[in-house]
C-alpha positions in Angstrom: 18.8 -35.4 34.2 21.6 -36.5 36.5 22.9 -40.0 36.9 26.0 -41.8 38.1 28.0 -44.2 36.0 30.9 -46.5 36.9 34.3 -46.6 35.2 37.9 -47.6 35.9 41.0 -45.6 35.6 43.1 -47.1 32.9 46.4 -45.2 33.5 49.6 -47.0 34.4 49.4 -46.9 38.2 49.3 -49.7 40.8 46.0 -48.3 42.3 43.7 -49.0 39.3 40.9 -46.9 40.8 37.2 -47.6 40.6 35.5 -44.4 39.4 32.1 -42.8 39.6 31.2 -40.3 36.9 28.3 -37.9 37.4 26.4 -37.2 34.2 24.2 -34.3 33.5 22.4 -34.1 30.2 24.8 -36.6 28.7 27.9 -34.7 29.8 30.3 -35.7 32.5 30.5 -33.0 35.2 32.2 -34.7 38.1 34.7 -37.6 38.6 35.3 -39.2 41.9 36.6 -42.3 43.5 34.2 -45.1 44.3 33.8 -45.2 48.1 32.8 -48.9 48.0 36.1 -50.0 46.5 38.3 -51.4 49.2 41.4 -49.6 47.9 40.0 -46.6 46.0 38.0 -45.7 49.1 36.2 -42.6 47.6 39.1 -40.4 46.5 41.3 -39.8 43.5 44.8 -38.6 42.8 45.2 -35.0 41.7 46.0 -36.1 38.2 42.9 -38.1 37.5 40.6 -35.9 39.6 41.0 -33.4 36.7 40.5 -35.9 34.0 37.3 -34.4 32.6 39.4 -31.4 31.6 41.3 -33.8 29.4 38.1 -35.5 28.2 36.6 -32.3 26.9 39.8 -30.5 26.0 39.8 -28.5 22.7 43.1 -30.4 22.1 41.4 -33.8 21.7 41.9 -35.4 18.4 38.5 -36.1 16.9 39.0 -37.1 13.2 41.5 -39.1 11.2 44.3 -37.0 9.6 47.0 -37.3 7.0 50.4 -35.5 7.3 50.9 -32.5 5.0 54.1 -31.0 6.3 57.5 -32.5 7.0 57.8 -35.2 9.6 57.9 -33.6 13.0 56.2 -30.3 12.0 52.8 -31.6 13.1 50.8 -30.3 10.1 47.9 -32.5 9.0 44.7 -32.4 7.1 41.4 -34.2 7.9 40.5 -37.3 6.0 37.7 -39.9 6.3 38.0 -43.2 8.2 37.7 -45.1 5.0 40.6 -43.3 3.4 42.7 -43.6 6.6 42.1 -47.3 7.0 42.6 -48.0 3.3 45.9 -46.1 3.3 47.2 -48.0 6.4 46.1 -51.4 5.1 47.5 -50.7 1.6 50.9 -49.6 2.9 51.2 -52.5 5.4 50.3 -55.0 2.6 52.9 -53.6 0.2 55.6 -53.5 2.9 54.9 -57.0 3.9 54.9 -58.2 0.3 58.2 -56.4 -0.4 60.2 -57.1 2.7 58.2 -59.5 4.8 55.8 -58.6 7.6 58.6 -58.4 10.2 59.4 -55.0 8.6 56.3 -53.8 10.5 56.8 -52.9 14.1 54.0 -52.3 16.7 55.1 -50.0 19.5 52.8 -49.7 22.5 52.8 -49.8 26.3 50.4 -49.1 29.1 48.7 -45.8 28.0 45.8 -48.1 28.8 46.0 -50.9 31.4 42.9 -52.5 29.9 43.3 -56.1 28.6 41.2 -55.5 25.5 42.7 -52.2 24.4 46.3 -53.0 25.1 46.6 -56.7 24.5 43.5 -57.9 22.7 42.5 -57.2 19.1 45.7 -55.3 18.6 47.9 -58.3 19.3 45.6 -60.6 17.4 46.1 -58.2 14.4 49.9 -58.1 14.6 50.2 -61.8 15.3 48.1 -62.6 12.2 50.1 -60.1 10.1 53.4 -61.7 11.2 54.8 -58.4 12.3 57.8 -58.1 14.6 56.9 -58.6 18.2 57.6 -55.9 20.7 59.3 -56.8 24.0 57.6 -54.4 26.3 60.5 -53.6 28.6 60.2 -49.9 29.2 58.8 -50.1 32.7 59.0 -53.2 34.8 60.8 -56.1 33.3 64.0 -55.8 35.3 62.0 -55.7 38.5 59.9 -58.7 37.4 63.1 -60.6 36.6 64.5 -59.8 40.0 61.3 -60.6 41.9 60.9 -63.9 40.0 64.5 -64.9 40.8 63.9 -64.2 44.5 60.4 -65.5 45.1 59.6 -67.5 41.9 56.3 -65.6 41.5 55.2 -61.9 41.5 52.8 -61.8 44.4 53.0 -59.3 47.2 51.5 -57.9 50.4 47.9 -56.6 50.0 47.7 -52.8 50.4 45.0 -53.3 53.0 47.5 -55.1 55.3 49.8 -52.1 55.5 47.6 -50.8 58.3 48.9 -53.6 60.5 52.6 -52.9 60.0 54.8 -51.5 62.8 57.6 -50.5 60.4 57.2 -49.5 56.7 60.2 -49.1 54.4 59.3 -47.2 51.2 62.2 -48.2 49.1 62.4 -46.4 45.8 58.7 -45.7 46.3 57.3 -42.2 46.1 53.9 -43.3 47.5 52.4 -39.8 47.5 53.0 -39.4 43.8 52.7 -42.9 42.3 50.7 -45.0 44.8 48.5 -42.5 46.6 45.8 -45.0 47.7 48.4 -46.9 49.8 48.9 -43.7 51.8 45.7 -43.9 54.0 46.7 -47.5 55.1 50.2 -46.2 55.9 48.7 -43.3 57.9 46.5 -45.7 59.8 49.5 -47.7 60.7 51.4 -44.6 61.8 48.5 -43.5 64.0 48.9 -46.9 65.7 52.6 -46.2 66.3 54.2 -47.4 63.1 57.3 -45.8 61.7 57.7 -44.9 58.0 61.3 -44.8 56.5 62.1 -43.9 52.9 65.2 -45.0 50.9 65.6 -42.9 47.7 68.2 -40.7 46.0 65.6 -37.9 46.0 63.9 -36.7 49.1 60.5 -36.3 47.5 57.1 -35.6 49.1 57.0 -39.1 50.6 60.5 -38.7 52.0 59.7 -35.3 53.4 56.6 -36.8 55.2 58.5 -39.8 56.6 60.0 -40.4 60.0 63.4 -40.9 58.5 64.9 -40.6 55.0 68.0 -42.4 53.8 69.5 -40.6 50.8 71.1 -43.4 48.8 73.4 -43.0 45.9 71.7 -44.0 42.6 72.0 -47.6 41.6 73.6 -48.8 44.9 70.5 -50.4 46.5 71.9 -53.9 46.2 74.9 -52.9 48.4 72.6 -51.7 51.1 70.5 -54.8 51.0 73.6 -57.1 51.2 74.9 -55.1 54.1 71.6 -55.4 55.9 71.8 -59.2 55.4 75.3 -59.1 56.8 74.0 -57.6 60.0 70.9 -59.7 60.2 72.8 -63.0 59.8 75.9 -61.9 61.8 73.7 -60.9 64.8 71.4 -64.0 64.5 68.4 -61.8 63.8 66.9 -64.0 61.1 64.0 -66.3 61.6 65.8 -69.7 61.8 62.7 -71.8 61.8 61.2 -70.1 58.7 64.6 -70.3 56.9 65.0 -73.9 57.7 61.5 -74.9 56.6 61.1 -72.8 53.4 64.5 -71.9 51.9 67.4 -73.5 50.1 71.0 -72.4 50.1 71.2 -70.5 53.4 74.8 -71.5 54.1 75.9 -70.1 50.7 74.1 -66.9 51.5 75.8 -66.6 54.9 79.1 -66.9 53.2 78.3 -64.5 50.4 77.2 -61.6 52.6 80.1 -62.1 55.1 82.2 -59.7 53.2 79.4 -57.2 52.7 80.1 -55.2 55.8 78.2 -52.0 56.6 81.5 -50.1 56.1 81.9 -51.4 52.6 78.3 -50.6 51.8 78.6 -47.1 53.3 81.3 -46.2 50.8 79.0 -47.2 47.9 75.6 -46.0 49.1 76.5 -42.8 50.9 74.6 -44.0 54.0 76.7 -44.1 57.2 77.7 -47.6 58.4 76.1 -47.0 61.8 72.8 -46.1 60.1 72.9 -49.3 58.0 73.4 -51.3 61.2 70.6 -49.5 63.0 68.2 -49.9 60.0 69.0 -53.7 59.7 68.5 -54.3 63.4 65.2 -52.3 63.5 63.9 -54.0 60.4 64.7 -57.5 61.6 63.4 -57.0 65.1 60.2 -55.1 64.4 57.0 -57.2 63.7 55.3 -56.7 61.4 57.7 -55.0 59.0 56.8 -54.4 55.4 58.7 -53.1 52.4 57.0 -51.1 49.7 59.5 -51.6 46.9 58.8 -49.7 43.7 60.1 -49.7 40.2 62.5 -46.8 40.7 65.0 -49.2 42.1 65.1 -51.3 39.0 65.8 -48.5 36.5 69.5 -48.9 37.1 72.0 -51.0 35.3 71.9 -53.4 38.3 68.2 -53.0 38.8 67.2 -56.7 38.7 69.8 -57.6 41.2 68.6 -54.8 43.5 65.0 -56.0 43.5 66.2 -59.6 44.0 68.4 -58.7 47.0 65.7 -56.5 48.7 63.0 -59.2 48.1 65.2 -61.7 50.1 65.1 -59.6 53.3 61.5 -60.6 54.4 62.4 -64.2 53.6 65.3 -64.0 56.1 63.2 -62.4 58.8 60.2 -64.5 58.2 58.0 -61.4 58.0 55.8 -63.1 55.4 54.2 -64.9 58.3 52.8 -61.7 59.7 49.6 -59.9 58.6 51.1 -56.6 57.5 54.5 -58.0 56.9 56.3 -59.0 53.7 56.9 -56.9 50.6 55.0 -55.4 47.7 56.5 -54.7 44.3 53.7 -56.0 42.1 50.6 -58.1 42.4 50.2 -58.5 38.7 51.0 -62.1 38.3 48.0 -63.1 40.5 45.7 -62.2 37.6 46.0 -65.6 35.9 43.6 -64.8 33.1 43.7 -66.5 29.6 46.0 -64.0 28.0 47.0 -66.4 25.1 43.3 -66.9 24.3 42.9 -63.1 24.1 46.0 -62.2 22.1 46.3 -65.4 20.0 50.0 -65.8 19.5 49.2 -68.9 17.5 48.1 -66.8 14.6 51.7 -66.1 13.8 51.9 -69.5 12.3 49.6 -68.5 9.5 51.8 -65.7 8.4 55.3 -67.0 9.1 55.0 -70.7 10.1 57.1 -69.6 13.2 57.3 -66.9 15.8 58.2 -63.4 14.6 61.4 -61.7 15.7 61.3 -59.8 18.9 62.4 -56.1 19.2 63.2 -54.6 22.6 61.2 -51.3 22.9 64.0 -49.8 25.0 66.2 -50.1 21.9 63.8 -48.3 19.6 66.4 -45.8 18.4 68.7 -48.6 17.2 65.8 -50.6 15.8 64.7 -47.6 13.6 68.2 -46.7 12.5 70.3 -49.9 12.4 68.0 -53.0 12.3 68.3 -55.0 9.1 67.0 -58.2 7.5 64.5 -56.7 7.3 64.7 -53.0 8.3 61.8 -51.5 10.1 59.8 -49.9 7.3 56.5 -49.2 9.2 55.8 -48.5 12.8 52.3 -48.4 14.4 52.3 -46.5 17.7 49.4 -46.7 20.3 49.2 -46.4 24.0 52.6 -44.8 24.1 54.6 -41.6 23.2 58.1 -42.9 22.3 59.5 -39.6 21.3 59.0 -38.4 24.9 59.5 -41.6 26.9 62.1 -43.8 25.0 65.8 -43.5 25.8 68.3 -42.3 23.3 65.9 -39.7 22.1 68.1 -38.3 19.3 68.3 -41.8 17.7 64.5 -42.2 18.0 64.0 -38.9 16.2 66.5 -39.7 13.5 64.6 -42.9 12.8 61.2 -41.3 12.8 62.4 -38.7 10.3 63.3 -41.4 7.7 61.4 -40.7 4.5 61.0 -44.4 3.8 59.4 -45.1 7.3 55.6 -45.3 7.3 54.3 -44.2 10.7 50.8 -44.6 12.1 49.9 -43.1 15.5 46.7 -43.8 17.4 46.3 -41.0 19.9 44.0 -38.7 21.9 46.2 -35.6 21.7 48.9 -34.4 19.3 51.9 -35.6 21.3 55.5 -35.4 20.3 55.2 -38.7 18.5 52.0 -37.7 16.8 53.9 -34.9 15.0 55.8 -37.6 13.1 52.8 -39.6 12.0 51.9 -40.2 8.3 48.4 -41.2 9.4 47.0 -40.0 12.7 44.0 -41.8 14.1 41.8 -40.5 17.0 41.1 -42.9 19.8 38.7 -43.0 22.8 39.6 -42.4 26.4 38.9 -45.1 29.1 35.7 -43.3 29.9 34.3 -44.1 26.4 34.9 -47.8 25.8 34.5 -51.3 27.4 37.5 -52.9 29.0 38.6 -55.2 31.8 41.4 -54.2 34.1 44.0 -55.9 36.3 46.0 -54.1 39.0 49.6 -54.3 40.1 48.9 -52.8 43.5 45.9 -54.8 44.6 43.9 -57.9 43.9 40.6 -56.7 42.4 39.6 -57.5 38.8 37.4 -54.7 37.3 35.1 -54.0 34.4 34.3 -50.7 32.8 31.5 -50.0 30.4 31.4 -46.7 28.4 30.4 -43.9 30.8 30.5 -41.1 28.1 29.9 -41.1 24.4 32.9 -41.0 22.1 33.4 -37.4 20.8 33.8 -36.7 17.1 34.8 -39.8 15.1 37.0 -41.4 17.8 37.2 -45.1 17.9 38.6 -47.6 20.5 41.8 -49.5 19.8 39.7 -52.7 19.6 37.5 -51.3 16.9 40.4 -49.8 14.9 42.3 -53.1 14.7 39.1 -55.0 14.0 38.5 -52.7 11.0 42.1 -53.0 9.8 41.9 -56.8 10.0 38.9 -56.7 7.8 40.7 -54.6 5.2 43.8 -56.9 5.4 41.5 -59.8 4.5 42.0 -61.7 7.8 39.0 -64.1 7.8 39.7 -65.6 11.2 36.6 -65.6 13.4 38.4 -64.0 16.3 38.5 -60.7 14.4 34.7 -60.6 14.4 34.4 -61.1 18.2 32.7 -58.4 20.3 34.2 -57.0 23.5 32.0 -59.3 25.5 33.2 -62.3 23.6 36.8 -61.3 24.3 36.1 -60.9 28.0 34.6 -64.3 28.2 37.7 -65.7 26.5 39.9 -63.9 29.0 38.1 -65.4 31.9 38.1 -68.9 30.4 40.7 -70.4 32.8 40.9 -73.1 35.5 43.3 -71.2 37.7 41.8 -71.1 41.2 42.4 -67.3 41.5 40.1 -66.7 38.5 37.9 -69.7 38.1 34.3 -68.9 38.5 34.6 -65.2 37.9 32.1 -64.3 35.1 31.3 -61.4 32.9 27.9 -61.3 34.5 29.4 -61.0 38.0 31.7 -58.2 36.8 28.7 -56.4 35.2 26.8 -56.6 38.5 29.6 -55.7 40.9 32.0 -53.7 38.8 35.0 -55.1 40.8 35.6 -58.6 42.0 38.3 -59.8 44.4 40.4 -62.6 43.0 39.5 -66.0 44.5 42.2 -65.8 47.1 42.1 -66.1 50.9 41.5 -63.0 53.0 43.9 -61.9 54.2 46.2 -63.1 51.4 49.6 -64.2 52.7 51.2 -65.9 49.7 54.4 -67.0 51.4 53.4 -67.5 55.1 54.2 -71.2 54.8 56.5 -71.3 51.8 54.6 -71.5 48.6 57.4 -69.8 46.6 57.3 -70.3 42.8 59.9 -73.0 42.6 59.0 -76.7 42.2 59.7 -77.5 45.8 57.8 -74.4 47.1 61.0 -73.0 48.7 62.9 -69.8 48.2 66.3 -70.6 46.6 68.9 -68.0 47.6 71.3 -69.1 44.8 73.9 -67.0 46.6 76.7 -67.7 44.1 75.0 -65.3 41.6 74.1 -62.7 44.2 76.6 -59.7 44.2 77.0 -56.1 43.2 79.2 -54.0 41.1 78.5 -50.3 40.5 76.8 -49.3 37.2 79.1 -48.1 34.4 77.5 -44.7 34.5 77.8 -43.9 38.2 80.2 -42.2 40.6 82.0 -45.5 41.1 81.7 -46.7 37.5 83.9 -45.9 34.5 86.3 -43.2 35.7 86.8 -41.6 32.3 83.1 -41.0 32.0 82.8 -39.7 35.5 85.7 -37.2 34.7 83.7 -35.8 31.8 80.3 -36.0 33.3 80.4 -35.7 37.1 76.7 -35.7 37.9 74.4 -38.7 38.3 71.0 -37.9 36.7 67.8 -39.5 37.9 64.4 -38.7 36.3 61.7 -40.1 38.5 58.0 -39.7 37.9 56.6 -36.2 38.5 53.9 -35.7 41.1 51.3 -34.2 38.7 51.7 -36.4 35.6 51.5 -40.0 34.5 54.5 -40.6 32.4 53.8 -38.3 29.4 50.0 -38.5 29.6 49.4 -35.0 31.0 52.2 -33.3 29.2 49.8 -30.9 27.6 49.0 -29.3 31.0 50.9 -26.1 31.8 51.3 -27.1 35.4 52.9 -30.4 34.4 55.2 -28.7 32.0 56.5 -26.4 34.7 57.2 -29.3 37.0 59.0 -31.4 34.4 61.0 -28.4 33.2 63.0 -28.3 36.4 66.4 -29.7 37.4 66.9 -30.2 41.2 70.5 -29.5 42.3 72.2 -29.7 45.7 73.1 -26.4 47.2 76.8 -27.2 47.3 76.9 -28.2 43.6 74.9 -25.2 42.6 77.3 -22.9 44.4 80.3 -24.4 42.6 78.5 -24.1 39.3 77.4 -20.6 39.9 73.7 -21.6 39.5 70.8 -20.2 41.3 67.1 -21.2 41.4 65.3 -20.2 38.1 68.5 -20.1 36.1 68.4 -21.9 32.8 70.9 -24.8 32.7 72.1 -27.0 30.0 72.6 -30.7 30.9 74.5 -32.8 28.4 76.6 -35.9 27.7 77.8 -37.7 24.6 74.3 -38.6 23.5 72.7 -35.2 23.6 71.6 -32.3 25.7 68.5 -30.5 27.0 67.6 -27.2 28.7 65.9 -27.0 32.1 65.4 -24.5 34.8 67.4 -24.9 38.0 65.8 -25.7 41.4 68.4 -25.4 44.1 67.4 -27.3 47.2 68.4 -30.0 49.6 66.3 -32.8 48.1 69.3 -34.5 46.4 72.8 -35.2 47.7 75.9 -33.7 46.1 76.7 -35.3 42.8 73.1 -36.1 42.1 70.7 -34.1 39.9 67.0 -34.9 39.5 64.7 -34.0 36.6 61.0 -35.0 37.1 59.7 -36.8 34.0 58.4 -36.9 31.4 58.2 -33.5 29.6 56.7 -33.2 26.2 59.9 -32.3 24.2 58.0 -30.0 21.9 57.4 -27.7 24.8 61.1 -27.3 25.6 63.1 -24.4 24.1 65.4 -26.9 22.4 62.6 -29.5 21.7 64.4 -32.1 23.9 63.7 -33.7 27.3 66.0 -35.7 29.6 65.7 -38.8 27.3 68.1 -37.0 25.0 70.6 -38.0 27.7 69.6 -41.5 28.6 71.1 -44.5 26.9 69.9 -47.8 25.4 72.1 -49.8 27.8 70.0 -52.6 29.3 69.6 -53.8 32.8 71.4 -56.8 34.2 68.3 -59.0 33.6 64.9 -58.4 32.0 66.2 -56.2 29.2 64.9 -53.0 30.8 66.0 -49.4 30.4 68.7 -47.8 32.6 67.1 -44.4 32.9 68.7 -43.8 36.4 72.2 -44.9 35.3 73.1 -41.7 33.4 76.1 -39.4 33.9 75.8 -35.8 32.8 77.4 -32.4 33.0 75.5 -29.3 34.0 76.3 -25.7 33.0 74.5 -22.4 33.5 73.2 -20.7 30.4 73.7 -16.9 29.9 75.6 -14.3 31.9 
């Protein structure tokens, strides 16, 4: 028999696609995008279109396992679920009794974007235990801080409105790789005469397909935005009525940007002064003009300031008034669900009579090797692969090798991190469990029921933490709730964007638009997140200095390490999710170098090169081309380190230095040296 079932892609992507799964005799044989979903529109990215290969891969983890070799060797033996759960619960109890529960650290991110499996029963469990809390900074917190400072709330232009734009700036946004379902709306706009410009240190596929590409020096985006403001204000191109009605502090902003001339910005950004002037004029005088700002911009030491400065541009021009104008970084804050009711932070009071300490996930290496009072004695990893994705990789590895560290990993495949587990637990994919999904690139709440049966003895995160809570003796009623109970709690809110959306409606329709106007223009008439509804420029704190690890940063570092390394998302992977694929490994094993730099280094395409700094080194294969400027090298991420000849990826080079706000990682503020290996 053949039937079609619905699902939702749970991977960390703004598109959050609605899926259709074709089932024949109980087995999934085809996966496609739902044509009825207003953003998915019947197609999938190349990564997820092949997801059934992952679903049925012989590499799937199907049974609980216990480590038998040394940490990192990846040797395990099969055990029962009872033995695995008893072992985990017993060790957590003993560690909590000896050192206090904060000696236990959960480590997770958005391997699943589902509310239940990434912020539901798991957080209830760790809150009730009194474990250290994880500050989930690895991706977007700097951008969130910058956007909140600029606009007061994280709303953005609907993707459907991009079709109405006359000018689109993809700023740090490789749409074709990381936001593919925005592309048809951009193409529709271009067919109607719109222009697409890209601003990025790497001329990726989106840059190659654009009408004009601006190759900017890494981490200098704030300087470009300030210079654009200089032109817009100096030439009276701003929307005076909008600014007067809906902003505060305009005179201070005018004074602040007076010294940010295009000539000054040109020296820092590598973009010619006349090009900056032309871009500013065109942006300010074209209606509608929209900016697709993505998170690449905020992975610099000055990342929060960059997002803030860029987000002020549509405020100055009043483009929020236009259908198809404004800016999109994230739509996530519009999903005003009852997160506290789902995750139950109040449960910490039972274990500690206070809130537990907070550990920044970007500083995992330091946490595992230096944190005291108490030290981290157990780590539970799920929805993440920190050996591959965390900065300061050598410190992370040193911590995970500690003989006194008890490590539990919930995984679908034997990743780099899984190799260090003491207990390895097999988990379901998003096609095999119930969950509810928000998006950060559109405004549709979605429900997925299991489309396929779980293979082997795999269990969902929800079920695993429910069973662990039982073994820990947690008698609270919330640990006995079903997934449907949890969803109803999640939807129990009076916020007008969510109020009235029910589980039954989600079950019927699969996706539901938030209760927002159509079209949604959040700042057309003010409505910013400050108490007065206005955008506060706060210009006294708006400025730019180059990152320490940059061409204009610390001179002694630059003398030793003359190249600025960026490691943007690869086209064929999703962070480290598909690192088991040979095609992904080939792409993430490359280092793009400028032709001039390669000539000076004596490097040709396909040569092995070693890139290094004081933190470590890794070996990659050279790709000599014109996609980066001189002084910049680009390594698509994230490679499984175990597949590299030296068992390292680029995060052996990145630091734990944090962003200017939000506590985020500075992956793209990284100085390195490059040398050819061999004769």
